[in-house]
C-alpha positions in Angstrom: -0.8 31.9 -7.6 -4.5 31.4 -8.3 -3.9 27.6 -8.3 -2.2 27.8 -4.8 -4.9 30.0 -3.4 -7.7 27.7 -4.7 -5.9 24.6 -3.3 -5.4 26.4 0.1 -9.1 27.2 0.4 -10.3 23.8 -0.9 -8.1 22.0 1.6 -9.3 24.0 4.6 -13.0 23.7 3.5 -12.5 19.9 2.9 -11.0 19.4 6.4 -13.8 21.4 8.0 -16.4 19.3 6.1 -14.7 16.1 7.1 -14.6 17.2 10.7 -18.3 18.2 10.7 -19.3 15.0 9.0 -17.4 13.1 11.6 -19.3 14.9 14.4 -22.7 14.0 12.8 -21.6 10.4 12.1 -21.6 10.9 8.3 -18.2 9.2 7.7 -17.3 5.5 8.1 -17.2 4.7 11.8 -13.6 3.3 11.5 -12.3 6.6 10.2 -14.3 8.7 12.7 -11.4 10.3 14.7 -13.7 12.7 16.5 -15.8 10.2 18.2 -13.0 7.7 18.2 -10.9 10.0 20.3 -13.8 10.7 22.7 -14.4 6.9 23.1 -10.8 6.1 23.8 -10.5 9.0 26.2 -13.7 7.9 28.1 -12.6 4.3 28.4 -9.1 5.2 29.7 -10.5 7.8 32.1 -12.9 5.2 33.6 -9.9 2.9 34.0 -8.0 5.7 35.8 -11.0 6.1 38.2 -11.4 2.4 38.8 -7.7 1.4 39.0 -5.8 4.6 40.0 -2.0 4.3 40.3 -1.6 7.5 42.3 -4.6 7.1 44.6 -4.4 10.5 46.1 -4.8 12.2 42.7 -8.2 13.7 42.0 -10.4 12.4 39.2 -10.4 16.0 37.9 -6.7 16.3 38.3 -4.7 19.6 38.0 -5.2 21.1 34.5 -7.7 18.4 33.5 -9.8 20.8 31.5 -6.8 22.6 30.0 -5.5 19.3 28.7 -8.9 18.4 27.4 -9.0 21.7 25.4 -5.5 21.0 24.1 -6.7 17.5 23.0 -9.4 18.9 20.7 -7.5 22.0 19.7 -4.5 20.0 18.4 -6.4 17.1 16.9 -9.0 19.1 15.1 -9.0 22.9 15.2 -5.3 23.3 14.4 -5.5 20.5 11.8 -8.1 22.6 10.0 -6.0 25.7 10.2 -2.8 24.2 8.9 -4.3 21.9 6.2 -4.2 24.6 3.6 -0.4 25.2 4.1 0.3 21.5 3.8 -1.5 21.4 0.5 0.5 24.3 -0.8 3.7 22.6 0.2 2.5 19.5 -1.6 1.9 21.5 -4.8 5.3 23.2 -4.5 7.0 19.8 -4.3 5.1 18.6 -7.3 6.0 21.7 -9.3 9.7 21.2 -8.5 9.5 17.6 -9.7 9.5 16.0 -6.2 7.0 13.3 -6.0 5.9 11.0 -3.2 8.1 8.3 -4.7 11.3 10.4 -5.0 12.9 8.9 -1.9 11.3 5.4 -2.2 13.5 2.7 -0.7 10.8 0.0 -0.8 7.4 -0.5 -2.4 5.1 -2.3 0.1 2.0 -2.0 -2.0 2.1 -5.7 -3.0 2.7 -6.9 0.6 0.0 -8.5 2.8 -2.0 -5.8 4.5 -0.9 -6.9 8.0 2.8 -6.5 7.0 2.1 -3.1 5.4 0.5 -1.9 8.7 3.4 -3.2 10.8 6.1 -1.6 8.7 4.1 1.6 8.4 3.7 1.7 12.2 7.4 0.9 12.9 8.8 3.4 10.4 6.6 6.3 11.6 7.2 5.5 15.3 10.9 5.6 14.8 10.8 8.9 13.1 8.6 10.3 15.9 11.0 9.0 18.5 13.9 10.7 16.6 11.9 14.0 16.4 11.1 13.7 20.1 14.8 13.5 21.0 15.4 16.6 18.9 12.7 18.5 20.8 14.7 17.9 24.0 18.2 18.3 22.5 17.9 21.8 21.0 16.9 24.8 23.1 14.8 26.4 20.3 12.7 23.3 20.0 12.7 22.7 23.7 11.0 26.0 24.3 7.9 24.8 22.5 8.1 21.3 23.9 8.0 22.8 27.4 4.2 23.1 27.1 4.0 19.3 27.2 6.4 19.0 30.1 4.6 21.6 32.2 2.1 18.9 33.2 2.3 18.5 37.0 -0.2 15.6 37.4 -0.4 12.9 34.7 -3.6 11.8 33.1 -4.8 10.5 29.7 -5.5 14.0 28.2 -1.9 15.1 28.9 -1.0 13.0 25.8 -2.2 15.8 23.5 -1.2 18.8 25.5 1.5 20.2 23.3 2.3 23.4 21.5 0.9 23.5 17.9 4.5 24.1 16.6 5.3 20.5 17.3 3.0 19.5 14.5 5.3 21.6 12.2 8.3 19.6 13.5 6.7 16.2 13.3 4.9 16.5 10.0 7.9 16.8 7.6 9.5 13.7 9.1 6.3 11.8 8.9 6.0 12.8 5.2 9.6 11.7 4.8 8.7 8.3 6.3 5.8 7.9 3.8 8.1 8.9 0.9 10.6 6.2 2.0 7.7 3.7 1.7 7.1 4.8 -1.8 4.5 7.5 -0.9 2.3 4.6 0.2 0.0 4.7 3.2 -1.9 1.5 3.8 -5.7 1.6 3.2 -6.2 0.5 6.8 -3.8 3.1 8.2 -6.6 4.2 10.6 -5.8 1.0 12.6 -2.3 2.3 13.2 -3.5 5.7 14.1 -6.1 4.5 16.6 -3.5 2.1 18.2 -1.1 5.0 18.5 -3.8 7.2 20.2 -4.6 4.5 22.6 -1.0 3.8 23.6 -0.3 7.5 23.9 -3.4 8.0 26.2 -2.3 5.0 28.3 1.3 6.2 28.6 0.0 9.4 30.2 -2.7 7.9 32.3 -2.9 7.4 36.0 -2.8 3.6 35.6 0.2 1.3 36.4 0.9 -0.8 33.4 4.3 -2.3 32.4 3.2 -5.0 29.9 5.5 -7.6 31.5 8.2 -8.9 29.1 6.6 -6.7 26.4 7.9 -3.6 28.2 11.0 -3.8 26.0 8.8 -3.4 23.0 5.8 -1.3 23.9 5.9 2.0 25.8 4.0 2.1 29.1 2.9 4.6 31.8 5.7 3.7 34.3 8.4 4.3 31.7 6.8 7.4 30.3 6.3 8.9 33.8 10.1 9.1 34.0 10.2 11.0 30.7 8.3 13.7 32.5 10.5 13.6 35.7 11.6 16.9 37.1 15.0 15.5 38.0 16.8 13.8 35.2 20.0 11.6 35.4 23.1 13.7 35.4 24.3 14.7 32.0 21.0 13.7 30.3 18.8 16.1 28.4 15.9 13.5 28.5 15.1 9.9 28.9 12.4 7.4 27.6 11.6 9.2 24.4 9.4 6.4 23.1 6.1 7.3 21.6 4.4 4.0 21.0 7.4 1.7 21.1 9.9 1.5 23.9 12.2 -0.5 21.7 14.2 2.5 20.5 15.1 3.7 24.0 16.5 0.3 24.9 18.4 0.1 21.6 20.0 3.6 21.9 20.4 3.6 25.7 18.0 6.3 26.5 15.9 4.1 28.8 15.7 5.0 32.5 13.3 3.4 35.1 14.9 3.5 38.6 11.6 2.6 40.4 7.9 2.4 39.9 6.2 4.2 42.8 4.7 6.8 40.5 5.2 9.5 43.2 8.1 11.4 41.5 8.0 15.2 40.9 7.0 16.2 37.4 8.0 19.2 35.3 11.3 20.9 34.7 13.6 23.4 36.5 12.1 26.9 36.5 8.6 25.6 35.6 7.2 27.6 38.5 7.5 30.7 36.2 6.0 28.9 33.2 2.6 30.3 32.1 -0.4 28.3 33.1 -3.0 29.6 30.6 -3.5 28.3 27.0 -3.1 31.8 25.5 0.2 32.5 27.4 1.6 29.0 26.6 0.9 29.4 22.9 3.0 32.6 22.7 5.7 31.4 25.2 7.9 29.7 22.6 8.1 32.7 20.3 9.5 35.0 23.0 13.1 36.0 22.5 14.7 35.0 25.7 18.0 33.5 26.6 17.6 30.1 28.2 
């Protein structure tokens, strides 16, 4: 028990120290997610202001500051809070003889770095796409995912407006993906993470981008806007589940882009009764209520 408690505390302290060192620029710049997130956000916000898709949308759109808070809460504050629990799970797996290589299907450690990064990106993105479909498919998971879909005006910061429980759902599958790759995460994995943050910000931004022929590969704001549509195609529990790649939606037939005006209604049925404050949204998913 003492081993677990010590690991729990050390993990949290270590995450706090790393976050603080990032704030004061005492980590390598290419791994500085704190200022990296701010830099990406500012660039895309400026693009929203200069090249707005929905021209009648305010620069400080509805819930701009709430989404900004979610962005830092989910990316840093919650990461600190949950880091200790992840470390305990890691130790439990080790004690039960389950290592990072237990499910290894391939060993990419000897591959060229560019290939390692591409495979790492594709595998993790597919698992995130799959998890995303589950968040829409099952009512229990959807109750938490509603926080993300309560956005009524899209902007870059809506990317990270989600209930902290989603981290609990995504993390195991991400870990599974790393285990498939032999427990190996490329040394330059920060490149993949920054690319994913940038694409996610763009997908939620007030900028009209389709990427031309690459739209069948890379997700885009036009496609993702329909993921947030209030009115879904009949019989569908969701469309356009892609995170960074749109490829999976075209492969599995969950793509849907009927037009590109950008003026559709966002949200979900009954969202008029959905709580609007951070505190109320955090507790919403835990309420026992028949959907």
